[in-house]
N, C-alpha and C positions, 0 to 999 in steps of 0.2 A: 504493500500500500504506500509506504514512504517513497519508494522508487517511482511509483506512478504519479504521486503528487509532485515530486521533483521534476518529472518529465512535463507535467502540465504547466508548472511554473516556468520552465524553460521555453515552452511553446508560447506562453503569454508574453514573456520577455521579448522573444523574436518578433512577435506580432506588433508589440508596442514600438520596438525599434524601427520596424518597417513603416508603421504609421507616422512615427516622428519624422523620419527622413522625407516623407511625402507631404509634410505640411507646407502650405504656401509661405513664401519668404516674408510676406507682410502680415502673418498671423499675429494678432494681439489678443491678450486675454485680460478680462476683468472677472473678478470673483467676489461674491458675497458669501461669507461664512456665517452660518446660523448655528447657534447652540440648540441642542435638542430641547424643545419646550417642556416645562414641567406639567403643563395641562394643554388641552386642545386649543389651537389658535382660532380665535373668533374674529373674522374680518367683516366689518359692517358692509351691508349691501352697497354696491357701486364704489366702494373704496378700493384703492390699489394696494395690494399687499406690500409691505415695506421693502422686501427684498427686490421687488420689481422696480420700485421707485428709486432705490439706491443704484440699481443697474442702469436705469435710464439716465440718471444724473451723470454717471461716469461716461457714458457714451456721448451725451450732449457736450460735456466739457472737453472731451477728447476731440470731437469733430470741430468744435469751436476753435480749439487751440491750433489745429492743423488746417483750418480753413476748408474743411470738407463740406460737401453739400448735404444730402439727406442720408440718414442711416435707416435701414429697415430692420425691425426686430423680428427674429424668427425663433419660434419656440417649439419644443416637442409637444405634440398634441396629447391631450389627456382624454377628454370626451367633449362632445359638442357643448353641453351646458357650461362646463368649467371653462372651456376656451372662450366662449362668448362673454362670460363674466369678466375674464381678464382683459379681453379686447375692449369691452365697454369701459372698464376701469381705467385703462390706459388713455382712451379718448377723453374720458371725464377729467383725468388729471391734467392732460395737455390743454384742455379748453376751459375748465371750470376752476382751476386754482391759479393764484397769482404767480406762483413759482413755475407751474407747468406752462403757463402762457409765455414765459420768458425763454422757453425752449424753441429753437428754430431749426434743428438739425435732425429731428426724428419724425419719420412718417407716421401719420396718425393711426393707421390700421396695421397691426402686426399680422404676421403669417403664422399658421400652426401646421406643422408638417409631421409626417411619420419618421421617426428616427431610423426605422428599419430600412428606409430607402433614401435617406438624406445623410451623406457622409459627414457634412459639417456638424450636424446635430449628434452624430455618433461620436465624433471627436469630443464634443462638449460633454457628453455623458461619461466618456472615459476620464476626461480631465476632472470632472466633478467627483468621480469615484476616488481618484488619487488624492484630491484635496480632503475629501471626507475621511479617508483612512488615515491621512497624515495627522489630522486634528484629533480623531478618535483615539489614536495611539499617543496623543499628547507630545508629539515630536517637536512642537513649538516650544516645549518647556523642558525637555530632557533629551539626552543623547540616545541614539538608537541602540537597542540591546540585542537585536536579532538581525540575521541577514535580510529578512523581509523588511524590517524597519529601515535598514540602510538603503535598500532599494527604493522604498517610499521617499526617503529624504532626497535621493538622487533625482527621482522623477519630479517631486515637488519643486526642487530647486530649478529644474529646467523650465517648469511651467511659470514659476515666479519671475524668471528672467524674460518672459514674454509679455509682461505687463508694463504699464506706464503710469506713473504718478503725474497728476496735472495740478498746477496752481489754479485756483478758481479766479477768473478775471477780476482785477482790481481788488484783490484781497490777499491776505497772507495765509489763507487756509489751503492746505495741501490735500487734494482728493487722491487717496491711495487706490491703486488698481486692485489690490487684494484687501478687503475690509472685513473685519469681524463685526458682526451685527449685534452679538450678545443675545439677550432674551427680551429686548424691547421690540416687540413685533408690531407695534402700532405707532401711528403719528397722526396729528390733526390734518385735515384736508379742507379746512375752511378758507375763506378769502384771505384771512390774516396769515394763514399757513406758517406756523413756526414749528421747529423741531428741536430736539435736544442735541443735534450734531452740527450746530453752527450755521444752519441754513438761514436762520432768521436774519443774520447779518448780511445776507446776500440779496435781500429783496429791495435794495436801494434802487432808485431810478437809474443811476449811472451803470449799475450792473446789467439791468435790462437793456439799456442802450448799447452797452458793450457787446452783448450777445447778439444783438440784431444788426450789428455793423457788417 
C-alpha cells in the first residue's frame, strides 16, 4: 500500500510539473484565504459574499495600476440558483454601492463555467487546493516536518511568486495579492459603505476621480 501511495504521489508531482510549465507567461494570481467558520455563514439576500468583494477589489486595483481595460470574472459553476445569486450580487455591488461604482475595470456580468472543460478554472482549483493544504498544515507558522509539507511549501512559494501587491491610488495602503480574511465574513453594503480593512479611507472624491482617469 505504501508503495502504491508513493507511486500516486509521484504521478501527481509529474502532472503538476507539466501543468506548471504550460502556464501562460502572464499568469497572475490573487488569493483570499478564509478561516474555517465556527458556524454556518449567513449572507443577506442580494449581498456579495466578502471573499468575492475582496477579489474584485484586487482585480480592479491591478487593472487600474497597469492601465488595462475590462476584466471578466469567470467562476466555477455550482448550480443555477447559486450562480444567479452571485451574479446579481456582483451587479448590485458595482451599481448600488459607492465603492462599487468607483470600479471601472470589471465587466458587470460574470461567467460561470464547468471546471471539467475549462483548463483555466482547473488551474484555479489546483492552486486553491495547494493554498488550503498549506494553511491547514499551519506552514505559515512553522517549518515543514514531512516530505509532503516540504512539497507544499515549494508549491506555495511558486504560487506566491505569481502574485502582485498594489498600492491603492492616492493612499499608503498596500493591497496584498494573497490576503487572509480571518473569520469576519460580512461587511456593510450601504451607500456609506465602510469596512474594517481600511476601505473607508478610500471613498474620497479624489480616489474616485483617480480610478476613472
